[in-house]
C-alpha positions in Angstrom: 89.4 73.9 103.8 87.8 71.7 101.2 88.2 72.1 97.5 84.7 73.4 97.3 85.4 76.0 100.0 88.6 77.0 98.3 86.8 77.5 95.0 84.1 79.5 96.8 86.7 81.8 98.5 88.5 82.2 95.1 85.2 83.4 93.4 84.5 85.7 96.3 87.9 87.2 96.1 87.1 88.6 92.7 84.1 90.5 93.9 84.7 94.2 94.4 82.3 94.2 97.3 80.9 91.8 99.9 78.7 92.2 103.0 80.9 92.5 106.1 80.6 92.1 109.8 83.7 94.1 110.7 86.4 96.2 109.2 88.5 94.6 106.5 90.5 97.7 105.3 92.4 100.4 107.2 90.1 103.1 105.9 87.2 101.4 107.7 88.8 101.6 111.1 87.2 104.1 113.5 88.3 105.5 116.8 85.4 103.8 118.5 86.2 100.3 117.1 89.9 100.6 118.0 89.1 101.8 121.5 86.8 98.7 121.9 89.6 96.4 120.7 92.6 97.8 122.5 91.2 99.5 125.6 88.3 97.3 126.7 89.9 96.8 130.1 90.9 100.4 130.6 87.8 102.3 131.7 87.6 105.8 130.4 90.3 105.4 127.8 89.3 106.5 124.3 91.0 107.0 120.9 90.1 110.5 119.9 91.7 110.6 116.5 93.5 108.3 114.0 96.4 109.7 112.0 97.5 107.7 108.9 101.3 107.5 108.8 102.9 105.3 106.1 102.4 102.0 104.4 102.5 99.9 101.2 100.5 97.3 99.5 101.1 93.9 97.9 99.7 90.6 98.8 98.2 92.5 101.8 97.6 96.1 102.5 100.0 97.4 105.2 99.5 100.7 107.0 100.9 102.3 110.2 98.4 104.4 112.1 99.1 106.9 115.0 96.5 106.7 117.7 95.8 109.9 119.6 94.4 108.9 123.0 92.6 110.9 125.6 94.5 111.5 128.9 93.2 108.3 130.4 94.6 106.3 127.5 97.9 108.1 127.6 98.3 107.6 131.4 97.6 103.9 130.9 100.4 103.6 128.4 98.2 102.4 125.5 100.0 102.2 122.2 100.7 105.5 120.4 100.7 103.7 117.0 99.6 100.3 115.5 100.5 98.3 112.4 97.5 97.4 110.3 97.6 94.4 107.9 94.4 93.9 105.9 92.7 92.9 102.7 94.7 93.1 99.4 93.6 96.2 97.4 93.5 94.5 94.0 91.5 91.5 92.8 94.6 89.9 91.4 96.3 89.9 94.8 93.1 88.6 96.5 93.0 85.9 93.9 96.4 84.7 95.1 95.6 85.1 98.9 92.2 83.4 98.9 92.9 79.9 97.6 96.1 79.6 99.6 94.2 80.6 102.8 96.9 83.2 103.5 94.5 85.5 105.4 92.8 82.6 107.1 96.1 81.2 108.3 97.5 84.4 109.7 94.3 85.2 111.6 94.3 81.7 113.0 97.9 82.0 113.9 97.3 85.1 116.0 94.2 83.5 117.6 95.8 80.2 118.6 99.6 80.2 118.5 101.0 83.7 119.1 100.5 83.6 122.8 103.0 80.7 123.0 105.9 82.5 121.2 107.0 85.4 123.5 108.9 87.9 121.3 109.2 85.8 118.2 106.1 87.4 116.7 104.4 90.7 117.1 101.4 91.1 119.5 97.9 91.3 118.0 95.4 93.7 119.5 92.5 92.6 117.2 91.7 90.1 114.5 88.8 89.9 112.1 88.2 87.4 109.3 85.8 87.8 106.4 85.3 86.0 103.1 87.3 86.1 99.8 90.6 87.1 101.4 89.0 89.9 103.4 90.6 90.3 106.9 91.9 92.7 109.5 94.9 92.4 111.8 95.7 95.2 114.3 99.3 94.5 115.4 101.8 96.2 117.6 104.0 98.7 115.9 107.4 97.1 116.6 109.2 100.4 116.1 107.8 101.5 119.5 110.0 98.9 121.0 113.0 99.8 118.9 112.8 96.7 116.7 114.5 96.8 113.3 112.8 95.2 110.3 114.8 93.9 107.4 114.2 93.8 103.7 115.6 91.1 101.4 118.0 93.6 99.9 119.6 94.3 103.3 122.9 93.0 104.4 122.2 91.1 107.6 125.0 90.8 110.1 126.1 87.7 111.9 124.2 88.6 115.1 120.9 88.6 113.2 121.7 85.3 111.6 122.4 83.8 115.0 119.3 85.4 116.5 117.2 83.8 113.7 118.7 80.4 114.4 117.6 80.7 118.0 114.2 82.1 117.0 113.5 79.3 114.6 114.8 76.7 117.0 112.5 78.1 119.7 109.4 78.0 117.5 110.2 74.5 116.2 111.0 73.1 119.6 107.7 74.4 121.0 105.7 72.5 118.4 108.0 69.6 117.6 105.7 66.6 116.7 103.1 68.5 118.8 99.9 66.6 119.9 98.1 69.8 119.3 98.3 69.0 115.6 95.5 66.6 116.3 93.4 69.1 118.3 93.3 72.9 118.3 96.0 73.1 115.6 94.5 70.5 113.3 94.0 73.3 110.8 97.7 73.4 110.2 98.1 71.3 107.1 101.2 69.8 105.6 102.5 71.5 102.5 100.9 68.9 100.1 97.6 69.1 101.9 97.3 72.9 101.6 94.7 74.2 99.2 95.9 75.1 95.7 99.1 73.1 96.2 98.7 71.4 92.8 98.2 74.8 91.2 101.4 76.2 92.8 103.4 73.1 91.7 102.1 73.7 88.2 103.5 77.3 88.3 106.8 76.1 89.8 107.0 73.5 87.0 106.4 76.0 84.3 109.0 78.4 85.6 111.6 75.8 86.2 111.5 74.8 82.5 112.7 78.3 81.5 116.1 77.4 83.0 116.5 74.6 80.5 116.4 77.1 77.6 119.8 78.1 76.1 118.9 81.8 76.2 118.4 81.7 80.0 121.4 83.0 81.8 122.0 80.5 84.6 125.0 78.6 85.8 125.4 74.9 85.2 124.6 73.9 88.8 121.4 75.9 88.6 120.4 74.3 85.4 121.1 70.9 86.9 118.9 71.6 89.8 116.1 72.7 87.6 116.4 69.5 85.7 116.5 67.3 88.8 113.4 69.0 90.2 111.5 68.6 86.9 112.4 64.9 86.5 111.8 63.9 90.1 109.0 66.2 91.3 106.9 63.6 93.0 109.9 62.0 94.8 111.0 65.4 96.0 107.6 66.2 97.3 107.5 62.9 99.2 110.8 63.7 100.8 109.6 67.1 101.9 106.7 65.5 103.8 108.8 63.3 106.0 108.9 63.9 109.7 109.6 64.9 112.3 107.2 67.9 111.6 106.7 71.1 113.5 105.1 74.4 113.1 106.8 76.1 110.1 106.5 79.8 109.4 106.5 79.0 105.7 107.9 82.2 104.4 110.8 83.0 106.7 113.0 85.0 104.2 115.0 87.9 105.5 112.3 90.4 104.6 110.0 88.8 107.0 112.3 89.1 110.0 113.2 91.7 112.6 115.8 92.2 115.4 114.7 93.3 118.8 116.2 96.3 120.5 118.6 94.3 122.6 120.4 93.4 119.4 120.6 89.7 120.4 117.1 88.4 119.7 115.2 88.2 116.4 111.6 87.5 115.4 109.3 86.8 112.4 106.6 88.7 110.6 104.0 87.7 108.1 102.7 84.3 109.2 100.4 83.9 106.2 101.9 80.5 105.0 102.2 78.9 108.5 101.8 75.1 108.2 103.1 71.8 109.4 106.5 71.1 108.0 110.2 70.4 108.5 112.4 72.6 110.6 115.4 72.6 108.3 113.3 73.9 105.5 113.2 77.1 107.4 116.9 77.4 107.8 117.6 76.9 104.1 114.9 79.3 103.2 116.2 82.0 105.5 120.0 81.6 104.9 120.0 80.8 101.2 118.3 84.0 99.9 118.9 86.1 103.0 122.5 85.7 104.3 125.3 87.6 102.6 127.2 85.1 100.5 130.6 85.3 102.2 129.0 85.3 105.7 127.0 82.2 104.9 130.0 80.4 103.5 132.0 81.1 106.6 129.4 80.4 109.2 126.5 78.2 107.9 127.7 75.1 109.7 128.1 77.0 113.0 124.6 78.5 112.5 123.2 75.0 111.8 124.9 73.8 115.0 123.3 76.7 117.0 119.9 75.8 115.7 120.4 72.1 116.7 121.7 73.2 120.1 118.6 75.4 120.6 116.4 72.4 119.9 118.3 70.2 122.3 118.2 72.9 125.0 114.4 73.0 124.8 113.9 69.3 125.1 113.9 68.0 121.5 115.5 64.5 121.5 114.9 63.3 118.0 116.3 66.1 115.9 118.7 65.1 113.1 122.3 64.6 114.0 124.7 67.2 112.6 125.8 65.2 109.5 122.2 64.3 108.6 121.1 67.8 109.3 123.7 69.2 107.0 122.6 66.9 104.1 118.9 67.9 104.8 119.9 71.5 104.8 121.5 71.1 101.4 118.4 69.2 100.2 116.1 72.0 101.4 118.1 74.6 99.7 116.4 73.3 96.5 113.1 74.5 98.0 114.6 77.9 98.8 115.8 78.2 95.2 112.5 77.0 93.8 110.6 79.6 95.9 112.9 82.5 94.8 112.9 81.5 91.2 109.1 81.7 91.2 109.2 85.1 92.8 111.8 86.1 90.2 109.6 85.0 87.3 106.3 86.3 88.8 106.4 90.0 88.3 105.3 92.3 91.1 105.8 90.0 94.1 109.0 91.7 95.3 110.8 95.0 94.7 113.6 94.8 92.1 116.3 95.3 94.7 115.0 92.4 96.8 114.8 90.2 93.7 118.4 90.9 92.7 119.8 90.3 96.2 117.9 87.1 97.0 118.5 85.6 93.6 122.2 86.1 93.6 122.5 84.7 97.2 120.3 81.6 96.6 122.0 80.8 93.3 125.4 81.0 95.0 124.2 78.6 97.7 123.0 76.2 95.0 126.4 76.3 93.4 128.4 76.1 96.7 126.4 73.2 98.2 125.9 71.0 95.2 122.2 71.1 95.9 121.3 69.1 92.8 123.5 66.3 94.2 121.9 66.6 97.6 118.4 66.2 96.1 119.4 63.1 94.2 121.0 61.6 97.3 117.9 62.4 99.4 115.4 60.8 97.0 
């Protein structure tokens, strides 16, 4: 998306109404439309009634709907409920989603990538993309398969941490230096090439400076990291762009993950920030804010080894060696901290319990791993 297009989408996001060619909100869904999308290959099946169950709203509107099928639909085993992800309800949220292409990215992900990822992401029954952050995703309701979603405030156990190492390794191996980045996946930009990157760096920069003020309650290692990131921003960004690159989820914190019913496999939700990036970025971003502190301390090297073993088992031959991977993991923990500190400062992006848990965990990781030192060494 060009700068002109990004600006256009930003302006359109502020409009309370736009012409549409399809549903962009859960309230606009009809039994007929859902029948056409889900049961096109099941003659005679029909959604007779939609029942609104539960949901919440933030950077997107999220709702769960019960679908009451006729007998033909029931006998065909069509889903009894679906998960709807659609246009943010407020102009302020649309203003965040539009320039970052979050809606565009997620719709494109489900149209071009999802079919290659087995159970690592939910199935999509229907997608629709409008303008100004307007969109519609009709996804499977993972609860029907007994999957367990997590919030950032949850205490994940070791099995889920291991499951996520395998899940991330599976995604990354599938797209490791993929030639598709020059063809059907050319829309996957590197982090620096994403729209509004400069704007987001400005926000990060502003929030980092707060940690240099005496009144800010932060440990010395955290203050040192803030200073290193402020003084070396361009060199840090350059280091983040180095390959090998793969398909990165982009926002793989604990609250965007789930465990499958077999209790051994895990998956990822919310593919809004999918891009072309480094695999170890994802590990740091998941484990730093998401793993219980003592569990991370005891097992993070073993978890890193499991990730590397997964890459190797799926044919990746140029992954970092264990010692190099450890140093890169420590370097990327600076990104995890930077992301969480922005969420901490930007009111309304996460529930208070999520903020408290993720902030304590990622700051502990910064202190344990000498992340400021790792950044200096890397650049």
